[in-house]
N, C-alpha and C positions, 0 to 999 in steps of 0.2 A: 551128244551132237543134236542140235535142234533141227527138226525136220523143216524143209522149206514149205512155202505155201502150196496148198493143194492145187493141182492143175485141173483145168476143166476137161472132163472126159467126153470124147466125141466118138460116136459109132458112125462109120461111113458105110452107106448102102449104095453100091455102085458096081455095075457089071463090067466096066472097062478097067482092066488092070492098069493100063498106062495112065488113065485119068486119075484113078484112085491113088496111085503112087505119087503123082504130082500134087494132088490135093492134100495128101497126108504130109508131104514135105512142107507145103505152105502153111498148113494149120499148126504143125509142131515147131515151126521156126520161132525162136524167141523164148520157148520153154513154158508158156502159159497154158498151152493146150496139149493134151495127150490123146492121140487116136488109139482107142482101146480095142479096135477091131475093124476089119473091112469084110463086109458080106456082099456077095455077088447077086443075091436074090432077096426079095422081101421076106420070103418064107424063112430063110436062114436068119435074117435080122430079128424077126419076131420070135423065133425059137430061142435066141440067145439074149433077148431083151431083159428078162428078169435076172439072169446071171450077171450080165455086164453092167446093168444099171447106169446107162450113160446120162450125162447132163444134157446132151443134145444129139440129135441124129441128123445127118445130111442124107437126103433121100432123092435118088435119081427118079424122075417121073416116069421114065421108060425103062422097064425091067422085064426080063424073061419071066414067064409065069404070072404071079400076082403083080399087078401094076403098082406104081408108086402111090396113086390115088387110093387104091384099095388098102394098101399098107397103112397109109395115114389114117384112114377111117378105122381100121382095126386097132392100131396102136392107141388112138385117142379114145377108143371105147373101152379098152381093157387096162392100159397102163399109160395114161397121159404123160407125154414127154415132149419137150420143145423139139420141133422139127423144122429144118431149113430145106426147102425143096430146091433141087437143081434141075434146070430144064435145058435139054440139048437144042431144041428147035423152037424158039419162042412162038413163031407164027402158028405152028401146028399144035404146040403143047399148051398154049396160053389158057385155053378153056379148061383143060385137065388140071393145070396148075392152079387156076382160080378155084376149081372145085376142091382141090387139096387144101388151099388156104381156108376156104369156107368150112372144111371138115376139121380144121384145127391146127394145120401147119401155120407157123408164125410168119414166115416170109418165103419169098421165091426169088431166085437169082438165075439169070441165063448163064449157062456155062461159058458162053463166048465173052461175057463181061468179067470173068475171073482172070486175074493175072497170076498164073501159076509158074511162069518161067523166072520170075524175080521175087522170091519169097521175102526179101527185105525191102521191096519197093513200096511206094505210097499206097497203091491199090491193094496190095496184099496185107499191109498193116491195117487198112480200113476194114478189109474183109474179116480179119481175125478179131478186130474190135467188135464188129457186128455179131460174130459168133459168140463172143463172150457175153455181150448184152442179152442176146436171145437165150442163152443157156440159163440165165437167171430169171427169165420171164415166168409168170404164172400161167399154167395151161389148165384147161378144163375139159371135161368129156365132150366128145362129139355130140352135136345137137340131137342126133337120132338115138343116142344112147344115154343122154343126160337124164339124171333122176329129177323128179319134181323138186323144185327148191323148197326147203323147209322154212317155216317161219311165217307162212301166210302172206297176206297182201302187205305192201309197203304202207307205212303210216302216212307217207306223203301222198296226198291226193292231187292229181292234176286239175287245175281250175278249168271250168268250162269257159271257153273263149272262142273268138273268131280268129282265123288265120288265113293268110293268102299264099304263104310259101314256107317250106321247111328246109333248113340247111342241116345236113348231117355230115360230120367230119370224123375221120378215123385214120389210124396208122397201124402199128403192129397189132396183129390179132383182129384187125378191122373187118376183113371179109366174113369171118365167122359171126361177129357181132352184127354186121349188116344183114346177113342171112336171117339171124334170129329176129331182128326188128321187122324187116321187110316181109318175111314169111307170114307174120301175124297181122298184116294189114290187108284188107280186102281189095279185090280188083276194082271196086267202085270208089276207093278212097279218092276224094276229089281235089285234095290240096297238092300242088306240085312239090316234088321232093328233089332237092339238088344235093349231090354227094361229092365230097372231096375225099378220096382214099389215097394215101401215100402208098405207092407200090412201085416196084422196080420197072425200069423202061421195058416196054414190049408186052406188058401184062394187062394194061387197062382195057383194051378192046375185049380180050378174052374174059375178063372179070364181068364186064357188062353183058356179054353174050351169054355167059353161063347163068348169071343171075336172072336174065330175061327168061330163061327156060325153066327156072325152078321157083320163082316167086309169083304171086298173083298179079302184081302190077307190071306194066310194060317197063322195060329198062333199056335205055339208049345212052350213047355217048354224046356229049354236048356238041352242038354245031353253032358256029358264030351266026348270030342273028335269028336263031330259032325262037319260036314263040314260047313263053312260059306256059306250060300245059300240064295236065295231070299225068301221073306216072313218075318214074325215077330217071333223072338225068345225071350221068356221071361225068365229072370234069375230064376233059380230054388230056391226053398225055402232053406235058410240057407247056400247059396253058392255064392261067388263072381263069376260073369260072366266075363271072360277074353278072349280077342281076341288074339289068338296064331297063327300067320301066317294065313293060309287058314282054320284054324279050331278053335273051341271053347274049352275053358278049364273051369272047375269048381274048384274053390279054396274054400275048407271048413275049412281052417286052419288060413290063414292070417287075423289078426284083422285089422279093418279099421274104427275107430271111433265108432259110435253107430249102424252101419248098416252092415249086411251081408245078402243079396247082397248090395254092395256099389256102388253108382253112380260114385264116384271118381275113384274107381278101374277100372270099365268098361271104362270110358272115357280116363283115362291115357293109358290103353292098346290100345285104338283106336288111340290116338296121336302117340304112339310108333310104332304101326303096320301099320297104314294107312297114317300117315303124313298129307300132304295137301289134300289128298283124303278122309279124315275123316270128318264126320259131327256130331256135338254134339247138342242135344236139351235138355234143362232143363225146365220142366213144373212145375205146381203148387206144393207146398209142404212146410212143416215146416223145419226149419233148414237151413243148408248150403251144404249138401251133393251134389256133382256134380259140384259145383262152381270151385273148384281147378282143377278138371279134365277137365272141359270145357276150363279153362284158358290154359291148356297144349295143347288142340286141337287148340285153337286160335294161340298160339305161333308156332305150327307146320305148320300153314298156312291153316288149315281146316276151314270149315264153322261152325259158332257157333250161336245158336238161343236160346233166353229165352222167355218164355211166359210173356205177359205184366201184369201189376197190375190189370187192369180193368177186365180181364177175369180169373184171378187166384183166387181160393178159399182161398189160403194162399200165400201171396207174400213174401215167405221166401227164398226158394231155387232159384227161378228165379231172385229175387233181388240181391242175392249174386253172381249169375252167371253174371248178368249185370255188377256188380262191377269188376268181373274178366275178362271183355272184350268181352262179347257176342256181336257179330257183328250186330245181328238183335234182337230187342225186339218187338214181334208181338202179336196181339190178337190170341187166340188159333185157331180160324177158318181160319187164314191166314197162319198158319205154314205148312199145307199140300202143299199149292201152292209153298212155298219156297223150300220144299223138291222135288216137282215135277220138279222144274227148274234144279235140279242136274241130270246130265247124268252119266250113268255107265262108269267108267274109268277102267284102268288096275291096278291090285293090285301090290303093291311093291314086288319086288323079295327079297327072304331071303338074308341077308347080309352074 
């Protein structure tokens, strides 16, 4: 008898028996996923991690004893495993969830957004597909525990040039990559940085607030009409971030593929508004958002950078960006040095 295809093995870390039961039923519906265990504390999950060897862990962010954040940090430092964070209260948990994402968790979902009463419904099918994709993602050690990368400096040297704005785009694994890049830039870095991070609804503000507390540069959420200024500006939830002269605009109407905010929309506006003084960076993530926009920055004469495969959790977006002409393909820990080589230039005058 020929054995069937191997099922994806999921370890559930959840202290609510009712929720864990419903989550297990939803995950196992259809037969592609097997819940190999439910643990009610982070300590118990960590104890059994080596023995169970899951393909993915769902991690409640609020747990008795060790918190979900502490558990993510520990797991990513000793046995890196794809982790999906589940948050009960987005408003209060979003900063902690953002910290967990930066610590190496691949994604975060609000429990209220999960449809666990209809395992065969559209939302449940999409959730299982998400789990399957995340379970196959590459994960690396937590930044605080990461070993120094072997192999020395990259052979690709960033050209010395002037720039007026940097656009950075990311999806799956992005918060960790953003932390790595932004932590290595000084508080005096003069070039404004605009960020599009694909993230579940309710987590954008928490991500910005958390980053603001841990990186040298100030981090804020974009406001319509705000001036383009030094520091990091993160695209607001549900709105495209657009460079409009010396100011920022939020577009909540224009469709652009699967995402709003869209990396392509941001980078295209940088190509149009900054020309050769624009910088485009595409970090880890699923799909191809940002590749076309990066290509336009490249054709305008700007500096274009994609994260390399070895350090990407998912080499989707950066792979497509490389195909669209990214000038440099770098390990994530070398991207800040490339940005630091860019000096502040004069902005284009309105036509």
